[in-house]
N, C-alpha and C positions, 0 to 999 in steps of 0.2 A: 743199562747202557749209558755211556757218557761220551760226550762230544764237545769240544771247543770251538765256538764259533766267534771269531774275533777275540774280544776279551772276556766274553761269557762261557762259562762252563755250563751245559746242560746235562742233568743226570737224572735218569728215570728212577733211581733209588732214593733220592733225597727230595724229588718234587711231588706234587699232588696230582694224582690221576683224576681228570675231570669227566671224561667219557671215552668211549671206543665205538668203532664202527668197522665193518668189513664189507668187502665186495667180492663176490665169488664164493666157491664152496672150497673146503679143504682139499688140497691137492691140485687145485686149478692153477695152471702156470700163469695165468693172467690176473688171478685173485690176490688180495692184499688186505692187511688190517692196518688201521691207523689208531693211535691212542693220544688224545690231547691231555697235555700237562701243563701245570703252572708252577713256577719256581717259587722259592720263598721270597724272592724279591719282586714278584709279580709279573715275570716274563712268561710268555706262552711258547710252547713248542710241540711238534708232532713228532712222535716216534713211529715210523713206518717199517713193516716187514711184509714180504709177499713172494710170490712165485717168480720163477726165472723170467717171465715175460711180463711182469707187472711193473709198476712204477717204482717198486722198491725191490728190485732183484737181490739187494743185500740190505740188511737192517740199516736204517739211517734216521738221524734226527735233523728236523728243519725248523728254523725260526718261524713264527707266525705272530701276526699282530693281534691285539684283543679284538679289533674290528673284524679281522678276518676268522678268527676263532668263533666269534659270535655268528657270522654270517654262514660259514661252512659247517659248523658243528652245532649251532643253535643253543650254545651254553656260554657262560661266563658270569 
């Protein structure tokens, strides 16, 4: 997936996957998966996908700071 946010293009195909996490079971309308990526230029982003009632009812990419990546995902 690719998304432009401001002047930065985030692409799951060309970035490094650092970790993944999920909430809920497969088929759960409230469940979702989040994948933390790092671009070649050192920017972090989350690719999220989930059920119709989740925080990712449609696949999306969101910017995230290094500090938030560390505190929310425990890696970096």
